[in-house]
Every structure is written in C-alpha cells, then in structure tokens.
N, C-alpha and C positions, 0 to 999 in steps of 0.2 A: 270088185265083183260083189262083195258083201253089200256095199253101199247101193249099187245098182239094183240088187235084189230087194233091198229094203225100200228103195224108191218105188219099185214096181208094186210091192205089197201096199205101201202107203197110198199110191195113186188108185189102186183097186178099191181099197177101203173108202177113200174119199169119194169115188164115183158111185159105189154101191150104196153106202149108207149116209152119204153127204155130211160127213163129220171130219173134222181135222184130227189127225193122230200124231203122236210123238213116238219115235222109235229109238230105243237105246240099245246099243250093241256093245257087249263086253268082249274081253279077250276070250279066246278058247280055253276051256278048262276041261281036262279029261275026267271022265267018270261021273256017274250020277250023284256021287257024294259032294261034288263041287257045284251043283246046280244053284245052291243058295248063294255062293260067291259070285257066280255069273249073273244071277238076278240082281244082286246088290250093286254090282258094277254098272249094269244096264240102267238101273233106276237112278244111280248117282249121275250117269251121263245125261239122262233126261233132265234131272233137277238142275244141273249146271248149265245145260244148253238153254233151258227155259229162263234161268236167272239172267243170262246174258243175251237173251233173245236172238240166239244164233239162227241163221237161215236154214231152210229145208226141213226142219223138225226131225232130222235123222242125225243122231248123235253117237259117234263112235268113241268109246272110252279112251282108247289109246291115242287118239288124235286131239285130245282136249287137255293136255297137261298144263298149258299156260292158264286156261280158264279155271282148271281145278285149283291151281296155286292161288290165283287171284281171288277165287271164291272163299278162301280161308282168311282173307284180310277182313277185319271188322269194318262195318260200314262207315263208322266215323273216320277211321284211318284211311279208308278208300277215298272218301271225299277230300281229305287233306292232300293225299298223294295226287289225285286227279287235278286238284288246284295247282300243284307244283308243275305238272306237265303242261297244263293249258292255262297259262297266266293271262293270255289275251282273249278276245272275243272269238273263240273258235266256232261258236254256234252260228255266227253270221255267215260263214262260208260252207259249213257242213250240212248241205241239204242231202236228200236221198241219193242224188246222182253222185255226189262226192263220196258218200259213204259206200256206195256200190263200187266206185272206182277203187277205193282203198281195199275193200274186201276182195275184189278180183286180183288186185296187185299182190296182196298177201298170199292168196291161194296159188298164184303162179310164181311163187318164189322170187318176187321182185323183178320179174322178167317183163320188160317194157313191150317187146314185140308180141309175145303171147297174150299179155293183158289187153293190149289195144285190139287184137283180133277178137278176143272174147267179148269185149265191150262194144265191138263194131264201131270203133272210132279211129281216126287217124293217129298215128304215133305222136305227132306234134301236139294234138289235142290232149293226149294223155300226159305228155311232158308239161304242158301248160297247167293242167290240173295238179300235178305233183308239185310244181313250182308254187302254185297258189297255197297248197297245204304247207309248204316250207315257209312261206312268208308269214302265214298265220300262226305257226307253232314254233318256228325256229328249228324245226327238225327236218332233215332231208330223208324222206321215206325211202329213197333209193339206196341209202346206206343201211346195212344190216342192223347195226346197233341203234340207230335212230328209229328204224322200223319197229324194232322190239319195244322201245320206249313208247312209241305212238300206239301200238297195238294194246299194250298193257294199260296205257292211259285211257284209251277208249273203253276197255273192259271196266276199269275203275270208275269211269264216268257213268257207265251203264248201271253199275251198282248204286251209284249216287242217285240217278234218275229213278230207278225202281223204288228206292227207299222214299224218295219224295212223293211218288205216286201213292205208296202205302200210307204215308202221312196225310196226304190230301183226302184219301178215302175215309180216314178216321174222323176228319173234321166235320 
C-alpha cells in the first residue's frame, strides 16, 4: 500500500511539473522526536537506490538490505568480487531484455509461472533465458543460493560500472 501511494505521488509530480523524482521510505517511527531518524533512513534508501540504479525510483528502506550491505563494500573490492562471479563474457548476453528477465524473476521469488506471466512470455521462453544465464555464468538462477550470488554479483558489477563512469567524467 505504501509503495502504491508513493507511485501515485511520483506519477502526479512527474505529470504536473515534468521532472523525475526519487522517493525514499523509511520504517515507521513513533513520535515527532524520531523524525530525524525517519528522514535519515529515507535519504539512505534514496542514496543506495540511486547508487545501484534500482528501477521505479521508489526506495523502501526495509526492502533494501542486500543493497545496503553491498554498498558498504569498497569499490576496489567490489570490482574484484564481481570479477570472481563473472569470469566469462557475461556482457555479451546481458542486454536490457535479459536484465529485465532477471529483475522480474527475483521480484517473483524465483517463480517461473508468475514471472513468465508478468513478462508476457511463454514459460519455455523464460526457461530458455534462464538456461542462457546459467551457461554464461555457471550459476543456476533457479537455485536460491546461486540466485543470491548472481544478484549480489550484479550489484557489485553496478558499483564497478558507476565508478568507471565517474572516472571517465574526470578525464
């Protein structure tokens, strides 16, 4: 409910003043004295969400634990760890369609039927894409442990990519 309300507010702002907004949502804290803590959590959620370029621009603090943990890893170490996860040319198969497939699959708790419905593709097409990811990475995204490694790997890779863009901008 909170996310749908935030989406409604975001869409309203986008349509009225034609600007993109980022919304951070903290946990509920009782009392006016805790407003600083709420604001701090919401700002941290936005910062982490933007760092990893998470979709929708609506960031709920309690739903971002993995991203928060990964954001604590220094960029040089993140690059090293990403290299360990993706030893082969993963970039060759990971176009926007494959990234969307992974994102939806993760959001649907590794459920093939639900994910294929949301992606508007046949179940076998989804299985083909998951097999393609497995061949490229050696990780079976349908297995919970491999899915976690893959998700963290892509977050680490995202830190690496953001860092490279910062370096390019300075040159």
